C-alpha positions as CSV (number, residue, x, y, z in Angstrom):
1,M,-31.3,-11.1,2.1
2,K,-32.6,-10.8,-1.4
3,R,-34.3,-7.5,-0.5
4,N,-30.9,-6.1,0.4
5,L,-29.3,-7.0,-2.9
6,F,-31.0,-4.5,-5.2
7,P,-30.4,-1.4,-2.9
8,V,-26.7,-2.2,-2.7
9,F,-26.5,-2.8,-6.5
10,A,-28.4,0.4,-7.1
11,L,-26.0,2.4,-4.9
12,L,-22.9,0.8,-6.6
13,L,-24.3,1.4,-10.1
14,G,-24.9,5.1,-9.2
15,T,-21.4,5.2,-7.8
16,L,-20.0,4.0,-11.1
17,F,-21.6,6.8,-13.1
18,L,-20.7,9.4,-10.5
19,F,-17.0,8.6,-10.7
20,F,-17.2,8.2,-14.5
21,G,-18.5,11.7,-14.7
22,N,-15.9,12.9,-12.2
23,G,-13.0,11.3,-14.1
24,L,-14.3,12.8,-17.4
25,H,-14.9,16.3,-16.1
26,S,-11.7,16.5,-14.0
27,L,-9.6,15.8,-17.1
28,L,-11.6,18.0,-19.4
29,L,-10.9,21.1,-17.4
30,P,-7.1,21.1,-17.6
31,L,-7.1,20.1,-21.2
32,R,-9.6,22.8,-22.2
33,G,-7.8,25.3,-19.9
34,T,-4.5,24.6,-21.5
35,A,-6.0,25.1,-25.0
36,E,-7.5,28.4,-23.9
37,G,-4.0,29.6,-22.7
38,Y,-4.7,29.6,-19.0
39,S,-1.6,29.9,-16.8
40,D,-0.4,26.9,-14.9
41,T,-1.0,28.9,-11.7
42,A,-4.7,29.3,-12.6
43,L,-5.0,25.7,-13.5
44,G,-3.4,24.7,-10.2
45,F,-5.9,26.9,-8.3
46,I,-8.7,25.0,-10.1
47,G,-7.4,21.8,-8.4
48,T,-6.9,23.6,-5.1
49,S,-10.5,24.8,-5.2
50,W,-11.8,21.3,-5.7
51,A,-9.8,19.9,-2.9
52,S,-10.8,22.8,-0.6
53,G,-14.4,22.2,-1.4
54,F,-14.1,18.5,-0.7
55,V,-12.5,18.9,2.7
56,L,-15.1,21.5,3.6
57,G,-17.8,19.0,2.4
58,C,-16.4,16.3,4.7
59,L,-16.7,18.7,7.6
60,F,-20.0,20.5,7.0
61,A,-22.1,18.4,4.6
62,P,-23.3,16.1,7.3
63,K,-25.3,19.0,8.9
64,L,-27.1,19.7,5.6
65,I,-27.8,16.0,5.1
66,M,-29.2,15.7,8.6
67,R,-31.5,18.7,8.0
68,I,-33.1,17.8,4.7
69,G,-32.6,14.0,4.5
70,H,-30.4,11.7,2.5
71,V,-32.5,11.4,-0.7
72,R,-33.1,15.1,-1.1
73,A,-29.5,16.0,-0.2
74,F,-28.2,13.4,-2.7
75,S,-30.4,14.8,-5.5
76,G,-29.4,18.3,-4.7
77,F,-25.7,17.6,-4.6
78,I,-25.9,15.7,-8.0
79,A,-27.9,18.5,-9.5
80,L,-25.2,21.0,-8.4
81,I,-22.4,18.9,-9.8
82,C,-24.3,18.5,-13.1
83,M,-25.0,22.2,-13.4
84,V,-21.3,23.0,-12.8
85,A,-20.3,20.5,-15.5
86,L,-22.6,22.1,-18.0
87,I,-21.7,25.7,-17.0
88,T,-18.0,25.1,-17.4
89,G,-18.6,23.8,-20.9
90,V,-20.4,27.0,-22.0
91,F,-18.9,29.6,-19.7
92,V,-15.1,29.3,-20.3
93,N,-13.5,31.6,-17.8
94,Q,-10.6,30.6,-15.5
95,Y,-11.8,32.6,-12.5
96,G,-15.3,31.3,-12.8
97,W,-14.0,27.7,-13.1
98,I,-12.0,28.2,-9.9
99,A,-15.1,29.2,-7.9
100,L,-17.3,26.5,-9.6
101,R,-14.8,23.7,-8.8
102,A,-15.1,24.5,-5.0
103,A,-18.9,23.8,-5.4
104,T,-18.2,20.5,-7.2
105,G,-15.7,19.4,-4.5
106,F,-18.2,20.2,-1.7
107,A,-21.1,18.4,-3.5
108,M,-18.9,15.4,-4.4
109,A,-18.0,14.9,-0.7
110,G,-21.7,15.1,0.2
111,T,-22.7,12.5,-2.4
112,Q,-19.9,10.1,-1.4
113,M,-20.8,10.4,2.3
114,I,-24.4,9.5,1.5
115,I,-23.4,6.5,-0.7
116,E,-20.9,5.2,1.8
117,S,-23.2,5.6,4.8
118,W,-26.0,3.9,2.9
119,L,-23.7,1.0,1.9
120,N,-22.4,0.8,5.5
121,E,-25.9,0.1,6.9
122,R,-27.0,-2.3,4.1
123,V,-24.1,-4.8,4.7
124,D,-23.2,-6.9,7.6
125,N,-19.7,-7.7,8.9
126,K,-19.6,-10.9,6.8
127,S,-20.2,-9.1,3.5
128,R,-18.5,-5.8,4.5
129,G,-15.1,-6.7,3.0
130,T,-16.6,-7.8,-0.3
131,V,-18.8,-4.7,-0.6
132,F,-15.9,-2.4,0.2
133,T,-13.7,-4.2,-2.4
134,F,-16.4,-3.7,-5.0
135,Y,-16.8,-0.1,-4.0
136,T,-13.1,0.5,-4.4
137,G,-13.0,-1.2,-7.8
138,I,-16.0,0.7,-9.0
139,T,-14.5,4.0,-8.1
140,L,-11.4,3.0,-10.0
141,F,-13.1,1.8,-13.1
142,G,-15.4,4.8,-13.1
143,V,-12.5,7.4,-13.0
144,V,-10.5,5.5,-15.6
145,G,-13.4,5.1,-17.9
146,G,-14.2,8.8,-17.7
147,Q,-10.7,9.8,-18.4
148,L,-10.4,7.4,-21.4
149,A,-13.6,8.9,-22.8
150,V,-11.8,12.1,-23.4
151,G,-10.1,10.4,-26.4
152,F,-13.4,10.0,-28.1
153,G,-14.3,13.7,-28.4
154,N,-12.9,17.2,-28.6
155,P,-12.3,18.9,-25.3
156,N,-12.4,22.2,-27.1
157,T,-16.1,22.0,-27.7
158,P,-19.0,21.8,-25.1
159,I,-20.0,18.2,-26.2
160,L,-17.9,16.3,-23.7
161,F,-19.0,18.7,-20.9
162,M,-22.6,17.9,-21.8
163,V,-21.8,14.2,-21.7
164,A,-20.4,14.6,-18.2
165,G,-23.6,16.4,-17.2
166,I,-25.7,13.6,-18.6
167,V,-23.6,10.9,-16.8
168,Y,-24.0,12.8,-13.5
169,C,-27.8,12.8,-14.0
170,I,-27.7,9.0,-14.7
171,A,-25.8,8.6,-11.4
172,M,-28.8,10.1,-9.5
173,L,-31.3,7.6,-10.8
174,P,-30.4,4.3,-9.2
175,T,-30.4,5.8,-5.7
176,T,-33.4,8.0,-6.0
177,V,-35.7,5.2,-7.4
178,S,-34.4,2.7,-4.8
179,N,-36.8,1.7,-2.0
180,A,-34.0,1.3,0.5
181,A,-34.6,2.9,3.9
182,S,-32.5,6.0,4.5
183,P,-29.5,5.4,6.9
184,R,-29.2,6.9,10.3
185,P,-28.1,10.5,10.5
186,L,-24.4,11.1,9.8
187,Q,-22.1,11.8,12.7
188,A,-20.0,14.9,12.9
189,V,-16.3,14.3,12.0
190,R,-14.1,14.1,15.0
191,I,-10.5,14.9,14.2
192,D,-7.8,14.7,16.8
193,L,-4.5,15.7,15.2
194,K,-2.6,15.5,18.5
195,L,-3.7,11.9,18.9
196,L,-2.7,11.1,15.4
197,Y,0.8,12.6,15.9
198,R,1.3,10.8,19.1
199,N,0.2,7.6,17.5
200,S,2.5,7.8,14.5
201,P,4.6,10.8,13.5
202,V,5.5,9.0,10.2
203,A,1.8,8.7,9.3
204,F,1.2,12.4,10.3
205,F,3.9,13.9,8.1
206,G,3.9,11.1,5.5
207,V,0.2,11.5,4.6
208,L,0.5,15.3,4.6
209,L,3.5,15.2,2.2
210,T,1.8,12.4,0.1
211,G,-1.2,14.7,-0.2
212,I,1.0,17.5,-1.4
213,A,2.7,15.3,-4.0
214,N,-0.4,13.5,-5.2
215,G,-2.5,16.7,-5.2
216,A,0.1,18.5,-7.4
217,F,0.4,15.5,-9.7
218,G,-3.3,14.6,-9.9
219,T,-4.3,18.2,-10.7
220,L,-1.4,19.2,-13.0
221,V,-0.2,16.1,-14.8
222,A,-2.6,16.6,-17.6
223,V,-1.4,20.2,-17.9
224,F,2.2,19.0,-18.0
225,A,1.4,16.4,-20.6
226,A,-0.4,18.9,-22.8
227,R,2.5,21.4,-22.4
228,A,4.9,18.6,-23.3
229,G,3.1,18.2,-26.7
230,L,1.2,15.0,-26.1
231,P,-2.2,14.7,-28.0
232,D,-5.4,14.4,-25.9
233,N,-5.7,10.7,-26.3
234,Q,-2.1,10.1,-25.1
235,V,-2.7,12.5,-22.2
236,A,-5.7,10.4,-21.1
237,F,-3.6,7.2,-21.5
238,L,-0.8,8.7,-19.4
239,V,-3.0,9.8,-16.6
240,T,-5.0,6.5,-16.6
241,G,-1.7,4.5,-16.7
242,A,-0.6,6.1,-13.4
243,I,-3.9,5.3,-11.7
244,L,-4.0,1.7,-12.9
245,A,-0.3,1.1,-12.0
246,G,-1.1,2.3,-8.5
247,A,-4.1,0.1,-8.2
248,L,-2.2,-3.0,-9.4
249,A,0.7,-2.4,-7.0
250,Q,-1.5,-2.0,-3.9
251,V,-2.0,-5.7,-3.0
252,P,1.6,-7.0,-3.6
253,V,3.2,-4.0,-2.0
254,G,0.7,-4.2,0.9
255,R,1.5,-7.9,1.5
256,L,5.2,-7.0,1.5
257,S,4.6,-4.4,4.1
258,D,2.8,-7.0,6.3
259,R,6.1,-8.9,6.5
260,M,8.6,-6.1,7.3
261,D,8.8,-2.7,8.9
262,R,6.3,-0.6,7.0
263,R,8.5,2.5,7.4
264,H,11.1,0.7,5.2
265,V,8.4,0.1,2.6
266,I,7.3,3.7,2.8
267,A,10.9,4.9,2.4
268,G,11.4,2.6,-0.6
269,L,8.2,3.7,-2.3
270,A,9.1,7.3,-1.8
271,G,12.6,6.8,-3.1
272,I,11.4,5.1,-6.3
273,A,8.7,7.8,-6.8
274,A,11.3,10.5,-6.3
275,A,13.7,8.8,-8.7
276,A,11.1,8.5,-11.4
277,A,10.1,12.1,-11.0
278,I,13.8,13.2,-11.2
279,A,14.2,11.1,-14.3
280,V,11.3,12.9,-16.0
281,L,12.7,16.3,-14.8
282,V,16.2,15.7,-16.0
283,L,15.8,13.6,-19.1
284,K,12.6,15.2,-20.6
285,P,11.9,11.9,-22.4
286,G,9.8,11.1,-25.4
287,S,6.2,9.9,-25.2
288,T,6.9,6.1,-24.8
289,T,9.6,6.5,-22.1
290,L,7.6,9.2,-20.4
291,I,4.5,6.9,-20.1
292,V,6.7,4.2,-18.6
293,L,8.2,6.6,-16.1
294,I,4.8,8.0,-15.1
295,A,3.5,4.4,-14.7
296,I,6.4,3.7,-12.3
297,Y,5.7,6.9,-10.5
298,G,2.0,6.0,-10.2
299,A,2.8,2.5,-9.0
300,T,4.7,3.9,-6.0
301,A,3.2,7.3,-5.2
302,N,-0.4,6.1,-5.3
303,V,0.4,3.2,-2.8
304,L,2.0,5.5,-0.2
305,Y,-1.3,6.5,1.4
306,P,-2.7,3.0,2.1
307,I,0.7,1.8,3.4
308,T,1.0,4.8,5.7
309,A,-2.6,4.4,6.9
310,S,-1.8,0.7,7.7
311,H,1.3,1.8,9.6
312,A,-0.8,4.2,11.7
313,N,-3.3,1.4,12.5
314,D,-0.4,-0.8,13.7
315,F,0.1,1.5,16.6
316,A,-3.6,2.5,17.2
317,R,-6.1,1.1,19.6
318,P,-9.1,-0.5,17.9
319,E,-11.5,2.0,19.3
320,D,-9.4,4.8,17.7
321,Y,-9.2,3.4,14.2
322,V,-12.0,5.6,12.7
323,K,-10.7,8.7,14.5
324,I,-7.2,8.1,13.3
325,A,-8.3,7.4,9.7
326,S,-10.5,10.6,9.7
327,G,-7.4,12.5,10.8
328,L,-5.4,11.0,8.0
329,L,-8.0,11.9,5.5
330,F,-8.1,15.5,6.7
331,L,-4.3,15.8,6.5
332,F,-4.3,14.3,3.0
333,G,-7.0,16.8,2.0
334,V,-4.9,19.7,3.3
335,G,-2.0,18.3,1.4
336,T,-4.0,18.2,-1.8
337,I,-4.8,21.9,-1.3
338,I,-1.2,22.8,-0.8
339,G,0.1,20.7,-3.7
340,P,-1.6,22.5,-6.7
341,T,-1.2,25.9,-4.9
342,V,2.6,25.4,-5.0
343,G,2.9,23.4,-8.2
344,G,1.0,25.8,-10.4
345,P,3.2,28.8,-9.8
346,V,6.4,26.7,-9.9
347,M,5.3,25.3,-13.4
348,S,4.5,28.9,-14.6
349,T,7.9,30.1,-13.5
350,F,10.2,27.2,-14.4
351,G,8.2,25.3,-17.1
352,P,6.0,22.2,-17.1
353,Y,8.7,19.7,-16.1
354,A,9.1,21.6,-12.8
355,L,6.0,19.8,-11.6
356,F,8.2,16.8,-10.9
357,F,10.6,18.9,-8.8
358,V,7.6,19.6,-6.5
359,T,6.6,15.9,-6.2
360,A,10.2,14.7,-5.9
361,S,10.9,17.1,-3.1
362,A,7.9,15.8,-1.1
363,H,8.9,12.2,-1.6
364,V,12.5,12.8,-0.6
365,L,11.2,14.3,2.6
366,I,9.1,11.3,3.2
367,L,12.1,9.0,2.5
368,V,14.3,10.8,5.0
369,Y,11.8,11.1,7.8
370,A,10.7,7.5,7.5
371,I,14.3,6.3,7.8
372,I,15.0,8.6,10.8
373,R,11.8,7.4,12.6
374,S,12.6,3.8,12.0
375,R,15.8,4.2,14.0
376,I,14.0,5.9,16.9
377,R,10.9,3.7,17.4
378,A,10.7,-0.1,17.2
379,A,8.3,-1.6,14.7
380,I,5.2,-3.6,15.9
381,P,5.9,-7.3,15.6
382,V,4.6,-8.9,12.4
383,D,2.2,-11.2,14.1
384,E,0.6,-8.3,16.1
385,R,-0.1,-5.9,13.2
386,E,-3.3,-5.0,11.4
387,A,-3.4,-6.6,8.0
388,F,-3.0,-4.3,5.0
389,T,-6.2,-3.2,3.3
390,A,-6.3,-1.8,-0.2
391,M,-7.9,1.6,-0.6
392,P,-9.3,3.7,-3.5
393,D,-6.8,5.5,-5.6
394,A,-5.1,8.2,-3.6
395,A,-4.3,10.6,-6.4
396,T,-7.2,12.7,-5.1
397,P,-9.2,12.6,-1.9
398,V,-11.8,10.1,-3.0
399,S,-12.9,8.8,0.4
400,T,-14.8,10.3,3.3
401,P,-15.1,9.6,7.0
402,E,-18.2,7.5,6.1
403,G,-16.0,5.3,3.9
404,V,-13.6,4.9,6.8
405,A,-16.5,3.7,8.9
406,M,-17.5,1.2,6.2
407,K,-14.0,-0.2,6.1
408,N,-13.5,-0.1,9.8
409,P,-16.8,-0.8,11.6
410,N,-17.1,-0.2,15.3
411,R,-15.0,-2.7,17.2
412,D,-15.0,-4.0,20.7
413,A,-12.7,-2.5,23.2
414,P,-9.2,-4.2,23.1
415,A,-8.3,-6.7,25.7
416,Q,-6.1,-5.5,28.6
417,E,-3.0,-7.3,27.3
418,D,-3.5,-5.7,23.9
419,Q,-3.6,-2.3,25.4
420,E,-0.5,-2.9,27.4
421,R,1.3,-4.2,24.3
422,R,0.5,-1.2,22.3
423,E,1.4,1.2,25.1
424,D,4.8,-0.5,25.5
425,H,5.5,0.1,21.8
426,A,4.3,3.7,22.0
427,A,6.6,4.5,24.8
């Protein structure tokens, strides 16, 4: 057992630095781009490029990893991410940044898949929940720490970009010097969108729309805040506040959803998020009120994905959990591609506050559809549901199919009565 502790610790330590660098670099780009006078459309495409690369990485990185091995692939992905961070600090060009961010997204997906598959094999079912919780917390603290670090430097110089590159290099060390055996080859992602829609129409459209809203918000909120006149340290605080509020709200809201129809919880969260977004759009408040409204928005919008995923699991057969979750991740990723692509031009045309028209529209659609579906299909009884499980922050796609497998290990086939019960509810 003791021999397993250091490899897991090394992986988690590397994960902390990886997400610290990602949080720092992801916030630096919109702040520096805004200072350089880049259009909101161009800044939106930078976010779209990252999300596109991430989705492609989830689909195709396993083949590369299987060909060259986990350690070499991990080192190569980190080296690519580091080079991009350094290049974006010295080569300030909006079109170059758009292309480079796709490479970062692809490599980030590859590194996460390696870390998550490694963790998945180093833990047993008794420690799986604890390790997944630590992993979730580390991703959160890493991103938040990286974003707050922006306040200690000047985004308009290459220094913070260099710091991001150094942190990425540090993330490589714990895993490359570990003596842990490489995990088994990654499995190709199997996505069955027809199965996902038949299983839960609310989850299908809800996750897609959540991806659109969170993709637009996660990519462009820093641009909005800078355009609204907030200094860099307040921009970092505002962005971080939304993430922390979402993290803190997950468990209490999740427990509430375990006791009632999750679609009602989804509708309530979407309604509050839409109301907070409309308040920002209409009132154009000062910095203090703005931060409060953004925190309320983050506490609701960032919980929608895990609640919706839990709703999908309520109707799924145990052997389909990983396939359903992989489909949800894919739809969320597609949504995060669409969100910045739409949000950037809308902000360029109608001003920075129009970002919240985009997010509010997505959440109103979620609200309406969840209510309609709750009147069409009966909910799974409370005592027969899967318990809610907190997930990493959903502002951006920060999980991969390997993370899904870590959270939902292979399970035994369901008993005949369980199959019949779920088929009755699906009818």
